[in-house]
N, C-alpha and C positions, 0 to 999 in steps of 0.2 A: 671254768677251767679253759676257755678263750680268753677269757677277760686277761686270766695272769698270763697265759703263754704272750700276749699282745702287750702285754705291759712291761715283761720280764725277758723276754728273749733276744739277743743280740742281732740278729735278724729282723727286730719288727720295724717296721716304718717311724714308728711312736717313738722309738727312743733317738732314733737319727736325726730328727728333724724337725719342724716347727710346723705345726698345723694348728688352724683357728677357722672355726665357724660360726655365724651370729644371724639367724634371720632379724631382717628389720622392715616392719610395713612391707611396702610390695617388692622386697628385695632381699635375696642373700649373699653375703660376706663369706666368701672362700679364702685360706691363705695357706700356702703350702712352701715353704721356704721362703723365697721373696718371688713368688707369682702369687697374685692377687687375680682373683674372678671377684666378678659383682653378676649375679645371676638375677634379670629381671623377672616380674610375673608375666610379661606379654612374650618370654622367649630370649628375648637376646641376652648374650652374655657381654661383658666389657673385662678386659682382661689387662694388668700391669705387671712389668716385671717392676720392681722394688729396687733401686742400686745401692742400700747400705743401710745401717744400723740407723743411721736418724729418720728414713723414709719407712722402717718397717717400724719403730716407735713410733712414730706418726700416726702409723695406721692403725698400730694395736691400741693406741689410744682414743684415738678419734670415731674409729669403725668397730672396732671389736670391743671401745670402752674396760680397755687391760691397760691402764701404767703401769708403766715399771720401774722399777726402781732405778737410780742412777746406779752404772757397776760398770768400771771398765771391762771387767772379763764380761761381761754378758753382751756390752759390745764390738768385742774383737769377733764374738761367737755368730751373732747376727751378720756382721764384716764378712764373714767367714761363709754363710750360708747365702747373701745376698752375690761374693765373687762366686759361688761355685756353678750359679747357672741354672739353678733346676729348682 
């Protein structure tokens, strides 16, 4: 029931933005809209704000291993996420 709610309710943050996470060796990548965090096993965290669609695409392909299709509407959405500052 909770999965259905989180996947379908209009107020769910899973429908309103970009969320990705992936462990890799001694670190864990976490992306929420344009905010990238790299959590290391030693407890430190690197944080970066991604500037636009091109930078988000690069991070998704390189760090999350998720290449995206070339689609102008997708780039417009990614640019909107980056401009929102969240």
